[in-house]
C-alpha positions in Angstrom: 65.6 34.7 27.2 65.8 31.1 26.2 63.8 28.7 23.0 62.1 27.4 26.0 60.3 30.6 26.8 59.7 31.7 23.0 58.0 27.9 22.5 55.8 28.9 25.8 54.7 32.0 24.2 53.8 30.2 20.9 51.5 27.7 22.4 49.6 30.4 24.1 47.5 31.1 21.6 44.0 33.3 22.9 42.4 36.3 21.5 42.8 39.0 22.6 46.4 38.4 23.3 48.2 41.8 24.0 51.8 42.4 23.5 54.2 45.6 24.4 57.4 45.9 23.2 59.6 49.2 24.1 63.1 50.2 24.3 64.6 50.7 28.0 67.4 52.6 29.3 70.1 51.1 31.4 71.9 54.1 33.3 70.0 57.0 35.5 68.5 59.2 34.8 67.0 57.9 31.5 65.5 54.8 33.2 63.5 57.1 35.4 61.3 57.7 32.5 60.6 54.0 31.2 58.0 53.2 34.0 55.7 56.5 32.6 56.5 54.8 28.8 55.2 51.4 29.9 52.4 53.1 31.7 51.4 55.2 28.7 51.7 51.8 26.3 49.3 50.0 28.7 46.8 52.8 28.2 47.2 52.6 24.6 46.6 48.9 24.9 43.5 49.7 27.2 42.1 51.6 24.3 42.4 48.8 21.5 41.1 46.4 23.9 38.0 48.3 24.9 37.6 49.2 21.1 38.1 45.4 20.3 36.3 43.4 22.8 34.9 45.9 25.3 35.7 47.1 28.5 34.5 44.4 30.6 36.2 41.7 28.5 39.4 43.7 28.4 39.9 43.3 32.1 41.7 39.9 32.6 44.6 41.1 30.0 44.8 44.6 31.6 44.9 43.4 35.3 48.0 41.0 34.0 49.6 44.1 32.4 49.0 46.0 35.3 50.6 43.4 37.6 53.7 43.3 35.6 54.4 46.9 35.7 54.1 46.7 39.1 57.0 44.2 39.7 59.2 45.4 37.3 62.5 46.6 38.6 63.7 49.4 36.6 67.2 49.8 38.1 67.9 46.0 36.3 66.8 47.2 32.6 68.8 46.2 29.6 68.0 47.4 26.1 64.3 46.4 25.8 61.4 44.9 27.1 58.6 42.7 26.1 55.6 42.4 28.0 52.8 40.0 27.1 49.5 39.3 28.8 46.1 37.5 27.8 43.1 36.2 29.5 45.1 33.0 31.2 48.8 34.2 30.7 51.5 36.7 31.1 54.9 37.2 31.2 57.9 39.8 30.7 61.4 39.6 29.6 64.4 42.0 29.4 65.8 41.9 25.8 69.6 42.5 25.3 68.8 45.0 22.3 66.8 47.8 21.5 63.1 47.4 20.1 60.7 50.0 18.5 58.0 50.8 20.8 54.7 49.5 19.9 51.5 47.6 21.0 49.5 45.1 19.3 46.3 43.1 19.8 46.3 39.7 18.0 45.0 36.3 18.7 48.6 35.5 19.0 51.9 37.0 20.6 53.9 39.1 18.9 57.4 37.2 19.1 59.0 38.8 16.1 61.5 40.6 17.9 62.8 37.6 20.4 62.7 35.2 17.6 64.8 37.7 15.8 67.4 38.0 18.4 67.7 34.5 19.1 68.5 33.8 15.5 70.6 37.1 14.9 72.4 37.1 18.2 71.7 33.6 19.4 73.1 31.8 22.6 75.9 29.8 22.1 78.5 27.9 24.1 82.2 27.9 24.4 84.3 24.7 25.9 87.6 25.9 26.9 89.4 22.5 27.0 92.1 21.9 29.7 93.3 19.3 32.0 92.8 21.6 35.2 90.2 22.0 34.6 87.8 22.2 31.3 85.4 25.3 31.4 82.0 25.6 29.8 80.6 29.3 29.2 77.0 30.0 27.6 75.5 33.4 26.5 75.3 35.7 23.3 77.5 37.7 21.7 80.1 38.9 24.1 77.9 38.4 27.1 79.1 34.9 28.5 78.8 33.6 31.8 80.5 30.2 33.1 78.3 27.3 33.5 78.6 26.2 37.1 76.3 22.9 37.1 78.1 20.2 39.3 79.7 18.8 36.1 81.4 22.0 35.0 84.3 23.0 35.4 85.5 19.4 35.0 89.3 18.7 35.8 90.9 15.3 35.0 91.8 13.0 38.1 95.3 11.5 38.3 98.7 12.8 37.0 99.5 11.4 33.7 100.2 7.6 33.4 99.4 7.2 36.8 97.3 4.3 36.2 97.2 1.8 33.4 94.4 0.1 31.0 94.0 -3.5 32.2 93.6 -3.9 28.5 96.9 -2.8 27.7 99.4 -3.3 30.7 102.6 -3.0 29.0 101.6 0.5 27.4 104.3 2.9 27.3 104.3 6.2 29.0 103.3 8.4 25.9 100.6 5.7 25.1 99.1 5.7 28.8 98.9 9.4 28.5 97.2 9.5 25.3 94.6 7.1 26.7 93.9 9.2 30.0 93.4 12.0 27.5 91.0 9.8 25.7 89.1 9.1 28.8 89.2 12.6 30.2 87.8 14.3 26.8 85.3 11.5 26.4 83.9 12.3 30.1 83.7 16.1 28.7 81.7 15.0 26.0 79.2 13.1 28.3 78.7 15.8 30.4 78.4 18.3 27.8 76.2 15.9 25.9 74.0 15.6 29.5 73.8 19.5 29.2 72.8 19.7 25.2 70.1 17.2 26.0 67.6 19.5 26.8 68.9 22.6 25.2 71.0 21.8 22.4 73.0 25.0 21.2 75.9 25.6 18.7 79.3 25.1 20.0 82.8 26.9 19.9 85.5 24.7 20.7 88.4 26.4 22.4 92.1 25.0 23.5 95.3 23.6 22.4 95.7 21.3 19.5 96.0 18.0 21.1 92.8 18.8 23.4 91.0 19.8 20.7 91.8 16.6 18.7 90.9 14.3 21.8 87.4 16.0 22.5 86.7 16.3 18.8 87.2 12.3 18.6 85.0 11.8 21.3 81.9 14.0 20.9 82.4 13.2 16.9 81.9 17.2 16.4 78.6 17.2 17.4 77.4 20.9 17.5 80.8 22.4 16.7 80.4 25.1 14.8 84.2 26.7 15.3 87.5 26.1 16.4 90.2 28.4 18.1 93.6 26.7 19.0 95.6 28.4 21.8 96.2 28.0 25.6 92.9 29.7 27.5 93.5 28.2 30.9 93.5 31.4 32.5 91.5 33.4 30.5 87.8 35.0 32.2 84.5 35.0 30.5 85.2 38.4 29.2 88.4 37.5 27.3 87.1 34.2 26.0 83.6 36.4 24.6 86.2 38.6 22.8 87.6 35.5 20.9 84.8 33.1 20.7 82.1 35.7 19.2 83.8 37.1 16.3 84.5 33.3 14.6 80.7 32.3 15.8 79.5 35.5 14.2 81.2 34.4 11.0 79.4 31.1 11.2 76.3 32.6 11.4 77.2 34.8 8.2 78.1 31.9 6.3 74.6 30.5 7.2 72.7 33.3 6.5 74.5 33.2 2.6 74.0 29.7 2.6 70.1 30.5 2.6 70.4 32.9 -0.4 72.4 30.4 -2.5 69.7 27.9 -1.5 66.9 30.1 -2.8 68.8 30.0 -6.2 68.6 26.0 -6.5 64.9 26.1 -5.0 63.9 28.5 -8.0 65.3 26.2 -10.4 63.7 23.5 -9.1 60.1 25.1 -8.9 60.5 24.9 -5.0 60.3 28.3 -4.2 57.2 30.5 -3.2 58.3 34.4 -3.4 56.1 37.1 -1.8 54.1 37.4 1.2 50.6 35.8 -0.4 52.4 33.1 -1.8 54.4 31.7 0.9 51.4 32.2 3.3 49.4 29.7 1.2 52.3 27.1 0.6 52.6 27.4 4.2 49.3 26.7 5.0 49.5 23.6 3.0 52.8 22.2 5.1 55.0 22.6 2.3 57.3 25.1 3.7 60.7 23.7 4.5 62.6 27.1 5.0 61.3 31.0 5.4 63.7 33.4 4.5 62.6 36.8 5.5 64.3 40.2 5.5 64.7 41.6 9.1 63.2 44.8 8.8 59.7 43.5 7.0 56.7 44.1 8.3 53.0 44.1 6.8 49.6 44.5 8.2 47.0 42.2 6.6 43.5 40.9 6.5 43.0 37.1 6.4 40.5 36.0 3.8 39.0 32.8 2.1 39.0 30.8 5.5 42.7 31.8 5.9 43.9 30.7 2.9 44.8 34.3 1.4 46.1 37.7 2.5 44.8 41.1 1.5 47.6 43.6 2.3 46.5 46.8 4.1 48.4 50.2 5.3 49.1 50.2 9.2 46.3 52.8 9.4 43.9 50.5 7.7 45.0 47.3 10.0 41.0 47.1 11.4 39.8 45.1 14.3 39.3 41.4 15.1 41.4 38.3 15.0 41.2 38.3 11.2 43.4 41.6 11.2 47.0 41.1 11.4 48.9 43.6 13.0 51.9 41.9 11.4 51.1 38.9 8.8 55.1 38.4 8.6 55.3 37.2 12.3 52.4 35.1 12.0 54.1 33.5 8.8 57.0 32.8 10.9 54.8 31.1 13.4 52.9 29.2 10.7 56.2 28.1 9.2 57.6 26.6 12.7 54.2 25.2 13.6 54.2 23.3 10.4 58.1 21.8 11.2 59.6 24.4 9.1 62.6 26.8 9.7 62.7 30.5 9.6 66.2 32.6 8.6 66.4 36.3 9.2 68.5 37.8 6.6 69.7 41.6 5.7 67.0 44.1 4.5 67.3 44.7 0.8 68.7 40.9 0.2 65.2 39.8 -0.9 63.9 43.0 -2.4 63.2 41.1 -5.9 61.1 38.4 -4.0 58.8 40.9 -2.3 61.5 41.0 0.9 60.3 37.4 1.8 60.4 34.0 0.4 59.7 30.3 1.0 61.8 27.3 0.0 59.5 24.3 -0.4 59.6 20.6 0.3 58.5 19.6 -2.9 
């Protein structure tokens, strides 16, 4: 799943919107039970929709859910499944991580698990620099695939020093080679920028020191989060991933720790709203710069006072209607993003003193 899919889901606000999440199984015979599990969850969604909006208004979303169930090839399962439907939209996605089975009915889709996955194991790119050729990989975790898009793989044309630059006809052979490497890795940088223009991702750069130096100069380090020196000309996608993912994971951990440090600074400057209710009010004002939330934190709530306050309730008292939120934390995430803020997930327990969630303010 890509960030563009997440953006699409976030625009599809319409009550009632049904979200179904469930774990799935890759292997036989366990995966034979997955269609039955989805059928049972759709039945649960039918009961909830009938109770909340009535039988006839529930038909469009239920018809879409049934259509999705009929088209899934359960032999291609991953670890989880997310299904979404309302009156005018339907979509489903395989997830590379397991999720807790549940059904939600709200005015927006439950995208928490997907958003978390994109941040916990986000997609990234690896460029393996070489003259014959430079290859580009993309994926998440240790699951990378080589990009073959007409630009990559990219080979340097001509032997080193075969031609001379017109602005330096007397260049020595070593300088000629340097000039050709500059030109080649400038071409590599342009090709990468073309791909990244519509989908910017963190980049791990791998290659011999000379190649990394030329590429870094040409790209000005854009999107680069880690470097790995070595010769990877003959390495396949699995080997590339096994080396790149730990380095990228280290960078992710540093980003999460940086958020916790940033919270300390924000508290000292009175730019921090701790707890779900206070974070909600300040996010509504558009003051939220960065939301930090524990990965496992969920909280049903009722929206009161024209949307400005939350009343926390137990899962058994979540109630019916658009003002009753199955997960107010998910709604807060959407709110912060819609107002131009960022969201960072941290380990469970790291924000316990702040009520498991906190918002760093712009002012």
